[in-house]
Biopython code that builds the backbone (N, CA, C, O; Angstrom):
import numpy as np
from Bio.PDB.StructureBuilder import StructureBuilder

atoms = [
    (1, "MET", "N", (0.794, -4.957, -23.987)),
    (1, "MET", "CA", (-0.268, -4.109, -24.476)),
    (1, "MET", "C", (0.277, -2.708, -24.738)),
    (1, "MET", "O", (1.142, -2.214, -24.015)),
    (2, "VAL", "N", (-0.230, -2.103, -25.754)),
    (2, "VAL", "CA", (0.206, -0.764, -26.121)),
    (2, "VAL", "C", (-0.741, 0.263, -25.483)),
    (2, "VAL", "O", (-1.938, 0.011, -25.343)),
    (3, "VAL", "N", (-0.195, 1.410, -25.103)),
    (3, "VAL", "CA", (-0.979, 2.499, -24.515)),
    (3, "VAL", "C", (-1.139, 3.585, -25.571)),
    (3, "VAL", "O", (-0.158, 4.046, -26.155)),
    (4, "VAL", "N", (-2.396, 3.992, -25.812)),
    (4, "VAL", "CA", (-2.703, 4.990, -26.832)),
    (4, "VAL", "C", (-3.512, 6.104, -26.185)),
    (4, "VAL", "O", (-4.498, 5.842, -25.495)),
    (5, "TRP", "N", (-3.097, 7.344, -26.406)),
    (5, "TRP", "CA", (-3.825, 8.502, -25.892)),
    (5, "TRP", "C", (-4.822, 8.973, -26.946)),
    (5, "TRP", "O", (-4.485, 9.055, -28.127)),
    (6, "SER", "N", (-6.054, 9.283, -26.520)),
    (6, "SER", "CA", (-7.025, 9.882, -27.433)),
    (6, "SER", "C", (-6.573, 11.304, -27.752)),
    (6, "SER", "O", (-5.778, 11.891, -27.017)),
    (7, "ASN", "N", (-7.081, 11.848, -28.841)),
    (7, "ASN", "CA", (-6.713, 13.217, -29.211)),
    (7, "ASN", "C", (-7.127, 14.216, -28.143)),
    (7, "ASN", "O", (-6.392, 15.160, -27.855)),
    (8, "SER", "N", (-8.302, 14.013, -27.554)),
    (8, "SER", "CA", (-8.752, 14.964, -26.525)),
    (8, "SER", "C", (-7.888, 14.879, -25.267)),
    (8, "SER", "O", (-7.610, 15.901, -24.641)),
    (9, "ALA", "N", (-7.462, 13.674, -24.893)),
    (9, "ALA", "CA", (-6.586, 13.535, -23.729)),
    (9, "ALA", "C", (-5.224, 14.172, -24.001)),
    (9, "ALA", "O", (-4.653, 14.823, -23.126)),
    (10, "LYS", "N", (-4.705, 13.984, -25.220)),
    (10, "LYS", "CA", (-3.425, 14.623, -25.578)),
    (10, "LYS", "C", (-3.553, 16.143, -25.538)),
    (10, "LYS", "O", (-2.641, 16.835, -25.084)),
    (11, "ALA", "N", (-4.679, 16.659, -26.010)),
    (11, "ALA", "CA", (-4.895, 18.111, -26.002)),
    (11, "ALA", "C", (-4.946, 18.638, -24.569)),
    (11, "ALA", "O", (-4.415, 19.713, -24.289)),
    (12, "GLU", "N", (-5.575, 17.898, -23.661)),
    (12, "GLU", "CA", (-5.633, 18.310, -22.254)),
    (12, "GLU", "C", (-4.249, 18.280, -21.611)),
    (12, "GLU", "O", (-3.912, 19.153, -20.812)),
    (13, "LEU", "N", (-3.454, 17.277, -21.959)),
    (13, "LEU", "CA", (-2.085, 17.197, -21.437)),
    (13, "LEU", "C", (-1.275, 18.401, -21.918)),
    (13, "LEU", "O", (-0.509, 18.986, -21.153)),
    (14, "LYS", "N", (-1.446, 18.760, -23.168)),
    (14, "LYS", "CA", (-0.733, 19.917, -23.726)),
    (14, "LYS", "C", (-1.180, 21.203, -23.037)),
    (14, "LYS", "O", (-0.347, 22.048, -22.708)),
    (15, "LYS", "N", (-2.486, 21.361, -22.815)),
    (15, "LYS", "CA", (-2.986, 22.553, -22.133)),
    (15, "LYS", "C", (-2.442, 22.633, -20.714)),
    (15, "LYS", "O", (-2.070, 23.711, -20.250)),
    (16, "ALA", "N", (-2.394, 21.508, -20.028)),
    (16, "ALA", "CA", (-1.863, 21.488, -18.662)),
    (16, "ALA", "C", (-0.393, 21.884, -18.663)),
    (16, "ALA", "O", (0.046, 22.673, -17.827)),
    (17, "PHE", "N", (0.370, 21.327, -19.612)),
    (17, "PHE", "CA", (1.793, 21.656, -19.714)),
    (17, "PHE", "C", (1.975, 23.156, -19.936)),
    (17, "PHE", "O", (2.774, 23.795, -19.252)),
    (18, "GLU", "N", (1.237, 23.710, -20.886)),
    (18, "GLU", "CA", (1.373, 25.135, -21.202)),
    (18, "GLU", "C", (0.993, 26.018, -20.018)),
    (18, "GLU", "O", (1.639, 27.037, -19.773)),
    (19, "TYR", "N", (-0.048, 25.636, -19.284)),
    (19, "TYR", "CA", (-0.479, 26.420, -18.129)),
    (19, "TYR", "C", (0.577, 26.386, -17.023)),
    (19, "TYR", "O", (0.930, 27.426, -16.467)),
    (20, "ILE", "N", (1.073, 25.208, -16.709)),
    (20, "ILE", "CA", (2.083, 25.077, -15.652)),
    (20, "ILE", "C", (3.377, 25.775, -16.061)),
    (20, "ILE", "O", (4.052, 26.375, -15.224)),
    (21, "ALA", "N", (3.726, 25.699, -17.349)),
    (21, "ALA", "CA", (4.966, 26.306, -17.850)),
    (21, "ALA", "C", (4.965, 27.826, -17.720)),
    (21, "ALA", "O", (6.030, 28.444, -17.687)),
    (22, "LEU", "N", (3.786, 28.432, -17.645)),
    (22, "LEU", "CA", (3.731, 29.879, -17.432)),
    (22, "LEU", "C", (4.419, 30.256, -16.134)),
    (22, "LEU", "O", (4.984, 31.343, -16.012)),
    (23, "ASP", "N", (4.368, 29.361, -15.172)),
    (23, "ASP", "CA", (4.987, 29.602, -13.868)),
    (23, "ASP", "C", (6.351, 28.921, -13.759)),
    (23, "ASP", "O", (7.295, 29.491, -13.212)),
    (24, "SER", "N", (6.447, 27.679, -14.291)),
    (24, "SER", "CA", (7.692, 26.926, -14.154)),
    (24, "SER", "C", (7.793, 25.861, -15.250)),
    (24, "SER", "O", (7.027, 24.898, -15.267)),
    (25, "LEU", "N", (8.731, 26.045, -16.144)),
    (25, "LEU", "CA", (8.948, 25.064, -17.206)),
    (25, "LEU", "C", (9.391, 23.730, -16.610)),
    (25, "LEU", "O", (8.983, 22.671, -17.087)),
    (26, "GLN", "N", (10.214, 23.776, -15.584)),
    (26, "GLN", "CA", (10.700, 22.554, -14.939)),
    (26, "GLN", "C", (9.540, 21.746, -14.349)),
    (26, "GLN", "O", (9.490, 20.527, -14.512)),
    (27, "ASN", "N", (8.615, 22.415, -13.669)),
    (27, "ASN", "CA", (7.462, 21.717, -13.101)),
    (27, "ASN", "C", (6.545, 21.181, -14.194)),
    (27, "ASN", "O", (5.995, 20.087, -14.065)),
    (28, "ALA", "N", (6.383, 21.940, -15.256)),
    (28, "ALA", "CA", (5.547, 21.491, -16.364)),
    (28, "ALA", "C", (6.113, 20.213, -16.974)),
    (28, "ALA", "O", (5.368, 19.280, -17.276)),
    (29, "GLN", "N", (7.416, 20.173, -17.151)),
    (29, "GLN", "CA", (8.053, 18.977, -17.708)),
    (29, "GLN", "C", (7.920, 17.789, -16.754)),
    (29, "GLN", "O", (7.687, 16.661, -17.188)),
    (30, "MET", "N", (8.069, 18.048, -15.456)),
    (30, "MET", "CA", (7.959, 16.980, -14.471)),
    (30, "MET", "C", (6.551, 16.382, -14.471)),
    (30, "MET", "O", (6.394, 15.161, -14.478)),
    (31, "VAL", "N", (5.534, 17.237, -14.462)),
    (31, "VAL", "CA", (4.149, 16.764, -14.454)),
    (31, "VAL", "C", (3.850, 15.978, -15.724)),
    (31, "VAL", "O", (3.302, 14.878, -15.659)),
    (32, "ARG", "N", (4.203, 16.530, -16.866)),
    (32, "ARG", "CA", (3.954, 15.845, -18.134)),
    (32, "ARG", "C", (4.656, 14.487, -18.176)),
    (32, "ARG", "O", (4.041, 13.474, -18.507)),
    (33, "ASN", "N", (5.934, 14.476, -17.842)),
    (33, "ASN", "CA", (6.704, 13.234, -17.912)),
    (33, "ASN", "C", (6.171, 12.181, -16.943)),
    (33, "ASN", "O", (6.094, 11.000, -17.283)),
    (34, "THR", "N", (5.807, 12.609, -15.745)),
    (34, "THR", "CA", (5.280, 11.667, -14.753)),
    (34, "THR", "C", (3.960, 11.070, -15.226)),
    (34, "THR", "O", (3.761, 9.859, -15.138)),
    (35, "LEU", "N", (3.055, 11.912, -15.727)),
    (35, "LEU", "CA", (1.761, 11.410, -16.194)),
    (35, "LEU", "C", (1.926, 10.452, -17.373)),
    (35, "LEU", "O", (1.256, 9.421, -17.435)),
    (36, "VAL", "N", (2.800, 10.787, -18.290)),
    (36, "VAL", "CA", (3.043, 9.901, -19.432)),
    (36, "VAL", "C", (3.661, 8.586, -18.954)),
    (36, "VAL", "O", (3.251, 7.513, -19.397)),
    (37, "ASP", "N", (4.634, 8.663, -18.061)),
    (37, "ASP", "CA", (5.269, 7.442, -17.540)),
    (37, "ASP", "C", (4.254, 6.550, -16.810)),
    (37, "ASP", "O", (4.275, 5.328, -16.962)),
    (38, "LEU", "N", (3.376, 7.160, -16.026)),
    (38, "LEU", "CA", (2.364, 6.379, -15.315)),
    (38, "LEU", "C", (1.438, 5.653, -16.284)),
    (38, "LEU", "O", (1.035, 4.518, -16.032)),
    (39, "THR", "N", (1.105, 6.307, -17.384)),
    (39, "THR", "CA", (0.229, 5.641, -18.353)),
    (39, "THR", "C", (0.976, 4.546, -19.107)),
    (39, "THR", "O", (0.391, 3.508, -19.415)),
    (40, "ILE", "N", (2.235, 4.755, -19.406)),
    (40, "ILE", "CA", (3.025, 3.717, -20.075)),
    (40, "ILE", "C", (3.118, 2.481, -19.178)),
    (40, "ILE", "O", (3.042, 1.351, -19.660)),
    (41, "ASN", "N", (3.280, 2.701, -17.883)),
    (41, "ASN", "CA", (3.389, 1.589, -16.932)),
    (41, "ASN", "C", (2.095, 0.797, -16.791)),
    (41, "ASN", "O", (2.108, -0.299, -16.232)),
    (42, "LEU", "N", (0.983, 1.326, -17.285)),
    (42, "LEU", "CA", (-0.278, 0.591, -17.221)),
    (42, "LEU", "C", (-0.204, -0.725, -17.983)),
    (42, "LEU", "O", (-0.913, -1.676, -17.653)),
    (43, "SER", "N", (0.644, -0.783, -18.991)),
    (43, "SER", "CA", (0.751, -2.010, -19.781)),
    (43, "SER", "C", (1.282, -3.176, -18.936)),
    (43, "SER", "O", (1.053, -4.338, -19.272)),
    (44, "GLU", "N", (1.978, -2.875, -17.863)),
    (44, "GLU", "CA", (2.501, -3.919, -16.975)),
    (44, "GLU", "C", (1.441, -4.414, -15.990)),
    (44, "GLU", "O", (1.421, -5.593, -15.634)),
    (45, "ASN", "N", (0.567, -3.516, -15.555)),
    (45, "ASN", "CA", (-0.473, -3.901, -14.594)),
    (45, "ASN", "C", (-1.616, -2.888, -14.673)),
    (45, "ASN", "O", (-1.669, -1.940, -13.889)),
    (46, "PHE", "N", (-2.520, -3.093, -15.614)),
    (46, "PHE", "CA", (-3.605, -2.133, -15.822)),
    (46, "PHE", "C", (-4.664, -2.178, -14.728)),
    (46, "PHE", "O", (-5.493, -1.271, -14.644)),
    (47, "GLU", "N", (-4.657, -3.209, -13.890)),
    (47, "GLU", "CA", (-5.657, -3.329, -12.828)),
    (47, "GLU", "C", (-5.226, -2.686, -11.515)),
    (47, "GLU", "O", (-5.931, -2.802, -10.512)),
    (48, "LYS", "N", (-4.075, -2.007, -11.508)),
    (48, "LYS", "CA", (-3.597, -1.440, -10.246)),
    (48, "LYS", "C", (-4.411, -0.239, -9.779)),
    (48, "LYS", "O", (-4.313, 0.163, -8.619)),
    (49, "HIS", "N", (-5.209, 0.334, -10.667)),
    (49, "HIS", "CA", (-6.045, 1.481, -10.295)),
    (49, "HIS", "C", (-7.500, 1.041, -10.199)),
    (49, "HIS", "O", (-7.903, 0.073, -10.844)),
    (50, "PRO", "N", (-8.292, 1.752, -9.391)),
    (50, "PRO", "CA", (-9.691, 1.345, -9.195)),
    (50, "PRO", "C", (-10.553, 1.582, -10.438)),
    (50, "PRO", "O", (-10.169, 2.297, -11.364)),
    (51, "LEU", "N", (-11.716, 0.963, -10.422)),
    (51, "LEU", "CA", (-12.684, 1.179, -11.488)),
    (51, "LEU", "C", (-13.070, 2.650, -11.532)),
    (51, "LEU", "O", (-13.093, 3.324, -10.502)),
    (52, "ASP", "N", (-13.372, 3.143, -12.722)),
    (52, "ASP", "CA", (-13.768, 4.539, -12.897)),
    (52, "ASP", "C", (-15.180, 4.719, -12.345)),
    (52, "ASP", "O", (-16.143, 4.207, -12.915)),
    (53, "LYS", "N", (-15.298, 5.441, -11.244)),
    (53, "LYS", "CA", (-16.588, 5.593, -10.576)),
    (53, "LYS", "C", (-17.554, 6.500, -11.337)),
    (53, "LYS", "O", (-18.742, 6.539, -11.019)),
    (54, "PHE", "N", (-17.061, 7.222, -12.332)),
    (54, "PHE", "CA", (-17.929, 8.103, -13.102)),
    (54, "PHE", "C", (-18.433, 7.472, -14.400)),
    (54, "PHE", "O", (-19.207, 8.090, -15.130)),
    (55, "LYS", "N", (-18.002, 6.257, -14.688)),
    (55, "LYS", "CA", (-18.449, 5.544, -15.884)),
    (55, "LYS", "C", (-19.730, 4.786, -15.550)),
    (55, "LYS", "O", (-19.738, 3.922, -14.673)),
    (56, "LYS", "N", (-20.811, 5.116, -16.253)),
    (56, "LYS", "CA", (-22.078, 4.405, -16.056)),
    (56, "LYS", "C", (-21.942, 3.007, -16.642)),
    (56, "LYS", "O", (-21.301, 2.821, -17.675)),
    (57, "ASN", "N", (-22.537, 2.039, -15.990)),
    (57, "ASN", "CA", (-22.535, 0.645, -16.463)),
    (57, "ASN", "C", (-21.121, 0.154, -16.767)),
    (57, "ASN", "O", (-20.876, -0.450, -17.811)),
    (58, "ASN", "N", (-20.213, 0.414, -15.865)),
    (58, "ASN", "CA", (-18.812, 0.019, -16.054)),
    (58, "ASN", "C", (-18.705, -1.505, -16.012)),
    (58, "ASN", "O", (-19.075, -2.138, -15.023)),
    (59, "ASP", "N", (-18.202, -2.073, -17.085)),
    (59, "ASP", "CA", (-18.066, -3.527, -17.166)),
    (59, "ASP", "C", (-16.738, -4.025, -16.603)),
    (59, "ASP", "O", (-16.388, -5.194, -16.767)),
    (60, "GLY", "N", (-16.000, -3.135, -15.938)),
    (60, "GLY", "CA", (-14.725, -3.509, -15.339)),
    (60, "GLY", "C", (-13.523, -3.166, -16.196)),
    (60, "GLY", "O", (-12.383, -3.393, -15.792)),
    (61, "THR", "N", (-13.773, -2.618, -17.379)),
    (61, "THR", "CA", (-12.663, -2.273, -18.275)),
    (61, "THR", "C", (-12.357, -0.779, -18.259)),
    (61, "THR", "O", (-11.438, -0.333, -18.947)),
    (62, "TRP", "N", (-13.102, -0.008, -17.496)),
    (62, "TRP", "CA", (-12.872, 1.433, -17.382)),
    (62, "TRP", "C", (-12.287, 1.717, -16.004)),
    (62, "TRP", "O", (-12.898, 1.389, -14.987)),
    (63, "ARG", "N", (-11.103, 2.327, -15.971)),
    (63, "ARG", "CA", (-10.412, 2.607, -14.714)),
    (63, "ARG", "C", (-9.903, 4.045, -14.719)),
    (63, "ARG", "O", (-9.894, 4.709, -15.756)),
    (64, "ALA", "N", (-9.481, 4.514, -13.552)),
    (64, "ALA", "CA", (-9.004, 5.898, -13.456)),
    (64, "ALA", "C", (-8.051, 6.039, -12.266)),
    (64, "ALA", "O", (-8.084, 5.257, -11.315)),
    (65, "PHE", "N", (-7.209, 7.059, -12.356)),
    (65, "PHE", "CA", (-6.321, 7.398, -11.246)),
    (65, "PHE", "C", (-6.080, 8.900, -11.252)),
    (65, "PHE", "O", (-6.330, 9.580, -12.247)),
    (66, "GLU", "N", (-5.592, 9.405, -10.124)),
    (66, "GLU", "CA", (-5.291, 10.828, -9.995)),
    (66, "GLU", "C", (-3.835, 11.027, -9.601)),
    (66, "GLU", "O", (-3.273, 10.276, -8.804)),
    (67, "LYS", "N", (-3.248, 12.052, -10.179)),
    (67, "LYS", "CA", (-1.870, 12.442, -9.862)),
    (67, "LYS", "C", (-1.737, 13.928, -10.165)),
    (67, "LYS", "O", (-2.195, 14.398, -11.207)),
    (68, "TYR", "N", (-1.112, 14.664, -9.258)),
    (68, "TYR", "CA", (-0.903, 16.115, -9.423)),
    (68, "TYR", "C", (-2.215, 16.846, -9.723)),
    (68, "TYR", "O", (-2.221, 17.790, -10.514)),
    (69, "HIS", "N", (-3.291, 16.442, -9.124)),
    (69, "HIS", "CA", (-4.608, 17.053, -9.304)),
    (69, "HIS", "C", (-5.168, 16.848, -10.715)),
    (69, "HIS", "O", (-6.033, 17.604, -11.158)),
    (70, "TYR", "N", (-4.683, 15.847, -11.404)),
    (70, "TYR", "CA", (-5.240, 15.477, -12.713)),
    (70, "TYR", "C", (-5.795, 14.074, -12.614)),
    (70, "TYR", "O", (-5.190, 13.188, -12.010)),
    (71, "ARG", "N", (-6.953, 13.885, -13.215)),
    (71, "ARG", "CA", (-7.604, 12.575, -13.228)),
    (71, "ARG", "C", (-7.476, 11.991, -14.627)),
    (71, "ARG", "O", (-7.896, 12.604, -15.608)),
    (72, "ILE", "N", (-6.892, 10.806, -14.707)),
    (72, "ILE", "CA", (-6.684, 10.110, -15.973)),
    (72, "ILE", "C", (-7.652, 8.930, -16.020)),
    (72, "ILE", "O", (-7.607, 8.054, -15.157)),
    (73, "SER", "N", (-8.522, 8.905, -17.022)),
    (73, "SER", "CA", (-9.452, 7.792, -17.224)),
    (73, "SER", "C", (-8.970, 6.970, -18.399)),
    (73, "SER", "O", (-8.565, 7.509, -19.429)),
    (74, "TYR", "N", (-9.018, 5.642, -18.232)),
    (74, "TYR", "CA", (-8.562, 4.789, -19.323)),
    (74, "TYR", "C", (-9.462, 3.577, -19.504)),
    (74, "TYR", "O", (-10.130, 3.127, -18.574)),
    (75, "HIS", "N", (-9.459, 3.066, -20.724)),
    (75, "HIS", "CA", (-10.293, 1.928, -21.113)),
    (75, "HIS", "C", (-9.370, 0.797, -21.544)),
    (75, "HIS", "O", (-8.523, 0.974, -22.420)),
    (76, "VAL", "N", (-9.537, -0.352, -20.931)),
    (76, "VAL", "CA", (-8.715, -1.516, -21.249)),
    (76, "VAL", "C", (-9.421, -2.313, -22.343)),
    (76, "VAL", "O", (-10.513, -2.842, -22.136)),
    (77, "LEU", "N", (-8.786, -2.390, -23.500)),
    (77, "LEU", "CA", (-9.302, -3.152, -24.627)),
    (77, "LEU", "C", (-8.471, -4.420, -24.786)),
    (77, "LEU", "O", (-7.544, -4.658, -24.012)),
    (78, "LYS", "N", (-8.796, -5.221, -25.772)),
    (78, "LYS", "CA", (-8.113, -6.502, -25.958)),
    (78, "LYS", "C", (-6.611, -6.334, -26.188)),
    (78, "LYS", "O", (-5.810, -7.040, -25.576)),
    (79, "ASN", "N", (-6.226, -5.409, -27.061)),
    (79, "ASN", "CA", (-4.816, -5.249, -27.422)),
    (79, "ASN", "C", (-4.229, -3.891, -27.074)),
    (79, "ASN", "O", (-3.079, -3.609, -27.413)),
    (80, "GLN", "N", (-5.002, -3.047, -26.401)),
    (80, "GLN", "CA", (-4.483, -1.722, -26.068)),
    (80, "GLN", "C", (-5.177, -1.159, -24.839)),
    (80, "GLN", "O", (-6.266, -1.581, -24.449)),
    (81, "ILE", "N", (-4.505, -0.199, -24.257)),
    (81, "ILE", "CA", (-5.072, 0.591, -23.169)),
    (81, "ILE", "C", (-5.235, 1.989, -23.735)),
    (81, "ILE", "O", (-4.263, 2.616, -24.154)),
    (82, "ARG", "N", (-6.460, 2.469, -23.746)),
    (82, "ARG", "CA", (-6.752, 3.765, -24.357)),
    (82, "ARG", "C", (-6.962, 4.802, -23.264)),
    (82, "ARG", "O", (-7.871, 4.678, -22.442)),
    (83, "ILE", "N", (-6.118, 5.819, -23.263)),
    (83, "ILE", "CA", (-6.283, 6.948, -22.339)),
    (83, "ILE", "C", (-7.371, 7.821, -22.960)),
    (83, "ILE", "O", (-7.147, 8.465, -23.985)),
    (84, "VAL", "N", (-8.533, 7.839, -22.348)),
    (84, "VAL", "CA", (-9.675, 8.507, -22.963)),
    (84, "VAL", "C", (-9.889, 9.933, -22.471)),
    (84, "VAL", "O", (-10.442, 10.765, -23.190)),
    (85, "ARG", "N", (-9.448, 10.216, -21.237)),
    (85, "ARG", "CA", (-9.739, 11.535, -20.700)),
    (85, "ARG", "C", (-8.700, 11.935, -19.665)),
    (85, "ARG", "O", (-8.202, 11.107, -18.902)),
    (86, "MET", "N", (-8.390, 13.218, -19.659)),
    (86, "MET", "CA", (-7.559, 13.810, -18.616)),
    (86, "MET", "C", (-8.243, 15.101, -18.207)),
    (86, "MET", "O", (-8.505, 15.965, -19.044)),
    (87, "ARG", "N", (-8.531, 15.234, -16.926)),
    (87, "ARG", "CA", (-9.203, 16.435, -16.425)),
    (87, "ARG", "C", (-8.570, 16.864, -15.115)),
    (87, "ARG", "O", (-8.119, 16.034, -14.326)),
    (88, "HIS", "N", (-8.543, 18.164, -14.893)),
    (88, "HIS", "CA", (-8.094, 18.671, -13.603)),
    (88, "HIS", "C", (-9.165, 18.350, -12.582)),
    (88, "HIS", "O", (-10.355, 18.451, -12.880)),
    (89, "THR", "N", (-8.764, 17.968, -11.394)),
    (89, "THR", "CA", (-9.736, 17.552, -10.382)),
    (89, "THR", "C", (-10.585, 18.705, -9.855)),
    (89, "THR", "O", (-11.587, 18.465, -9.183)),
    (90, "SER", "N", (-10.210, 19.946, -10.143)),
    (90, "SER", "CA", (-11.038, 21.076, -9.711)),
    (90, "SER", "C", (-12.261, 21.239, -10.607)),
    (90, "SER", "O", (-13.214, 21.923, -10.233)),
    (91, "LYS", "N", (-12.245, 20.622, -11.779)),
    (91, "LYS", "CA", (-13.410, 20.685, -12.679)),
    (91, "LYS", "C", (-14.448, 19.682, -12.211)),
    (91, "LYS", "O", (-14.111, 18.652, -11.627)),
    (92, "SER", "N", (-15.695, 19.982, -12.467)),
    (92, "SER", "CA", (-16.756, 19.053, -12.119)),
    (92, "SER", "C", (-16.580, 17.769, -12.919)),
    (92, "SER", "O", (-16.286, 17.815, -14.113)),
    (93, "PRO", "N", (-16.757, 16.627, -12.268)),
    (93, "PRO", "CA", (-16.596, 15.365, -12.983)),
    (93, "PRO", "C", (-17.722, 15.173, -13.995)),
    (93, "PRO", "O", (-18.843, 15.643, -13.800)),
    (94, "ILE", "N", (-17.398, 14.478, -15.071)),
    (94, "ILE", "CA", (-18.366, 14.175, -16.104)),
    (94, "ILE", "C", (-18.727, 12.695, -15.992)),
    (94, "ILE", "O", (-17.853, 11.829, -16.024)),
    (95, "THR", "N", (-19.997, 12.422, -15.864)),
    (95, "THR", "CA", (-20.456, 11.042, -15.883)),
    (95, "THR", "C", (-20.671, 10.678, -17.345)),
    (95, "THR", "O", (-21.282, 11.439, -18.096)),
    (96, "TYR", "N", (-20.181, 9.542, -17.739)),
    (96, "TYR", "CA", (-20.306, 9.142, -19.144)),
    (96, "TYR", "C", (-20.659, 7.690, -19.245)),
    (96, "TYR", "O", (-20.808, 7.166, -20.349)),
]
sb = StructureBuilder()
sb.init_structure("model")
sb.init_model(0)
sb.init_chain("A")
sb.init_seg("    ")
for serial, (resi, resn, name, xyz) in enumerate(atoms, 1):
    if name == "N":
        sb.init_residue(resn, " ", resi, " ")
    sb.init_atom(name, np.array(xyz, "f"), 0.0, 1.0, " ", f" {name:<3s}", serial, name[0])
structure = sb.get_structure()
């Protein structure tokens, strides 16, 4: 299965990178690379993370995980895993 990031999730990843890079370019690269690698690895086992508790009427195809204080929400489709949202955990969660 292929992993595809939504435009809004990519924009959030870029904002996170730029913010962290203000203090440390090395840390910004580490966070970005780790988050991207974790999402790429979803194609091997997309069920390793729990169901997304903020998704209303979750049919079991919406999952999420947290790393480095960022929450990544993803939707498992027939032929792809779509990274739909990335948010810092200090922000109020959005129910959708």
